Structure formats: C-alpha cells, structure tokens
C-alpha positions as CSV (number, residue, x, y, z in Angstrom):
1,M,116.4,-125.9,-17.7
2,S,118.8,-128.7,-17.9
3,R,119.3,-131.3,-20.6
4,P,121.8,-134.2,-21.2
5,C,125.2,-133.5,-22.7
6,R,125.0,-134.6,-26.3
7,W,128.1,-133.0,-27.8
8,P,130.7,-134.1,-29.0
9,D,130.2,-137.6,-30.4
10,G,126.9,-138.1,-28.5
11,G,128.2,-136.6,-25.3
12,C,128.6,-138.0,-21.9
13,G,124.9,-137.9,-20.9
14,A,125.4,-135.7,-17.8
15,E,122.8,-133.1,-17.1
16,V,124.0,-129.6,-18.2
17,E,122.6,-126.1,-18.4
18,F,123.3,-123.4,-20.9
19,L,123.8,-119.9,-19.4
20,I,124.8,-116.5,-20.7
21,S,128.2,-115.1,-19.4
22,A,127.7,-111.9,-17.5
23,T,131.1,-110.6,-18.8
24,T,131.1,-111.7,-22.5
25,G,127.5,-112.3,-23.3
26,R,128.4,-115.7,-24.8
27,K,126.7,-119.0,-24.0
28,V,128.5,-121.2,-21.4
29,V,127.7,-124.8,-20.6
30,V,127.8,-125.8,-16.9
31,D,127.1,-128.9,-14.9
32,A,123.5,-128.7,-13.8
33,K,124.1,-129.4,-10.2
34,P,125.8,-126.6,-8.2
35,E,128.5,-127.2,-5.7
36,K,129.2,-125.5,-2.4
37,R,132.5,-123.5,-2.6
38,Y,134.2,-120.6,-1.1
39,V,133.9,-117.3,-3.1
40,V,136.5,-114.7,-2.1
41,A,136.0,-111.0,-2.5
42,E,137.9,-107.9,-1.5
43,T,136.3,-105.2,0.6
44,D,136.8,-101.4,0.1
45,D,139.4,-101.4,2.8
46,G,141.5,-104.1,1.1
47,Q,140.5,-107.0,3.4
48,R,139.7,-110.3,1.8
49,V,136.5,-112.1,2.9
50,A,135.1,-115.5,1.9
51,A,131.6,-116.9,1.8
52,V,130.3,-120.3,1.0
53,M,128.0,-120.2,-2.1
54,D,126.5,-122.4,-4.7
55,T,128.8,-122.3,-7.7
56,Y,128.6,-124.0,-11.1
57,V,131.5,-125.8,-12.8
58,D,132.2,-125.4,-16.5
59,H,131.1,-128.7,-18.1
60,H,134.1,-128.8,-20.4
61,A,136.2,-129.3,-17.2
62,T,134.3,-132.5,-16.2
63,C,133.2,-134.0,-19.5
64,A,135.3,-137.1,-20.4
65,V,134.0,-137.2,-23.9
66,F,135.1,-133.5,-24.5
67,A,138.5,-134.3,-23.0
68,A,138.9,-137.3,-25.4
69,M,138.0,-135.0,-28.3
70,V,140.7,-132.5,-27.3
71,I,143.3,-135.2,-27.0
72,R,142.4,-136.6,-30.4
73,G,142.6,-133.1,-31.9
74,R,146.0,-132.4,-30.4
75,A,147.4,-135.8,-31.6
76,A,146.1,-135.1,-35.1
77,K,147.7,-131.6,-35.1
78,A,151.0,-133.0,-33.9
79,A,151.0,-135.7,-36.6
80,Q,150.7,-133.1,-39.4
81,P,153.9,-132.4,-41.2
C-alpha cells in the first residue's frame, strides 16, 4: 500500500511504499511505481543472462527533500571545529 513521502521536513509528496528487505529484514522505502530494467543473473555454467523485469528504486535516491537534508547535514558537520 502506497502513501505520500512525508519525511523529512514534510517530504516531497511522491508516492512511496515500505517493504522489508529480504537480506537484512529492515524496512526499505521505495518509489511506488516500478520501472522496467534489466536484471542480470549468472547460470550454473557461468554464463550471464539478462531479463527485463519490474524493479523498484530506493526512494532516497530520487527524493529531492532527502537530498537537501543530506547536504545540510554535511555542511553543518564541515562547519564544526
């Protein structure tokens, strides 16, 4: 179930989904709309194959409000004596 991005500072308003990572068990936030991309796998005989699949992008990579927060945090850290 998707909802608008509200964090940080009110968020960007884009639709996001919260999922559980299969490898870490932690929550991850992704853009709600999947994109078609190539997914590459290696077969038992070492050959690489690709298939087009729906993939989800980490919302932190696309959220302008989150990026601005990171930039502010880095600037504040750099300004500390």
